[in-house]
N, C-alpha and C positions, 0 to 999 in steps of 0.2 A: 448537210451531213447531219448535224444535231445529235441528240442523245442516243437515239436508236442506232444511228450509224456508228457512233463511238462504241456502243455495246457490241454491235456485230463485229466490229474490227477487233475488240478485245477478245471476243469468243473465238473468232477465226484464228488470231495469232496464238492463242492458247491451245489450239487443237480441238476446240469445242464444235458442236454441231448447230447449225443455224437452219431453222425452218421459217422461211420468209412466206407470208401470206398476204397477198395483194389482190385487189379487185381489178377485173379486166380493164376498167376505164383508165387505170394508171399505167398499163402495159404499153411501152413505146416500141421496144425492139426485142422483147421476150427475155431480157436479162436485166431486170430492173435492179436487182442487188447483186446477182451472181454473175458479175462480169467475167470475161475470159480469164483473168488472173486468179478469181476466187471461186471458180466453179469446180470445187473439189467433190469427190463423190459423197463426202459426209454432209454436204449442204443440199437443201432441197428448196424449191419454189412452188408454191400452190397458188394457182390463179382461180379465184372465185368468180362467179357470174351472177346475173340477176339484176333486177331493176334498183336494187338498194344494197347496203352493206351487211345485211342481216346474216347471210351465209358466211361472210368473212369473219364477223365477230363470233359466230358459233365455232369456227375452225380455230380462231385464236386460243380459245379456252378448252378446247376438245380434250386434249391430253395433258394438260398442264397440271402441276401440284400446287401452284400458287400463282398470284398475279402481282408483279412488281410494275408500278406505273411510274414512268419517267415523265419529266415535263414535256408537255406537248400542246397541240391545238385542239380544234373542235372535234376531230376524230377521237383523240384520246379522252377528251371530256365526255364524249357519247359512251365509249367503252367503259369508263370508270363509273359513270352514273348508272349505266345499265347493271353492272355487276354488283355495285353497292345496293341497288334496289333489289336485286335477286337475293343478295345476302340477307337483307332486311326481312324479305319474305320467306326465309328459310330455303330458298331454291339453290343456294350456293353456299357451301360451307368451308371452302378452302380459303387460306389467308389471302388478303388484299393488302399490299403495302405500297403507299405513295412516297416517292423519293422527292422530298421538298427542298431541292437545291436552291439555296439563297431564299428560302421562304416561299417558293413558288406555290405550294399547295396549302399555305396558311389560310388563305380566304375560304377554301374548300373545307378545311378542318373547322373554322369558325362558323360557317354555314351549318355543318353537321351539329356543332354544339348548340347553335341557336335553335335548330329543329328539336333537338333533345330538351332544351330548357323550356321551349314552348309546347312540349308534350306531343310533338308531331311524329316521333319515333316510337316504336313498340319495344325498343331495347336502347341500351346505352350506345351513343355513337361510337365509343371505343370498341364495342364488340363488333362493329361493322368492318373497320378497316384501321390499319395502323399507319404511322408516318415515321420515316427515316430521314436524316439529313444528308446521307451519302448512299450511293449504290452499295458499297461494301456493308454498311450498316443494314440496309434493306435485305441483302442476301443472308447476313447473320441472323437477323430476325426471323426470316422465312425458315431458316434451318432450325432455329430454336422451336418455332411454332409446329413445324412438322415432326420434329422429334417428340414433341409433347402430344402429338396426335390431335392437334387442334383442327378437326375437319369431320366431314360426314362419314369418313370411313377410317378404319384403323390401318396401320401399316403403310403410311406414306413412305415413299422411298425418299430419303434425304438427298439433297443435292450434293453429290460428291464433288469435292474440290480441295485444292491445296489453299495456301493463304492468298494466292492470286485470285482476283475477282471471278474470272471465267477460265477455268482450267479444263483440261481434257475431260470429256464426258458430260460437260455442261450442255444443255440444250436450251437454246434461246428461240423463243417464238417471236418473230419480229413484226411489228406493226410498221407499215410503210405509208402512213397517211401523212 
């Protein structure tokens, strides 16, 4: 079930909208996340195709205001590195926040600091991404960054929520790797 499953459950129980994006190779019965109990009209499942995960990764960020990265495996690492590289090249301006539960992303943060110290980055590592210790801290940080218009375009819509992590109106793009 993992972090993504917990996020989806919280979003669902709070009345939020879930857009699950999955590659066809992971589809078993057509309802990978949206089982009969959860297949409400506010949820959607996008199935991508192709010889690799490129289309799926593009769809994950297509309409988002920010990226919050939960602990994950190789698919999550691939997505994080790609978006961090795009941010370093000026191709992605929206906030990226890693949720470093129990220090999970500390090695990544150290690697970024090392690259900065060795003059391998064209900017400060802290300008590329941020780190939070909890999901709630990550959402709060994203809201502050969006309110301050930290991105390529003005007028980001703030994530509307009550003090619950995922309240009605929150849209979660779900990575199902």
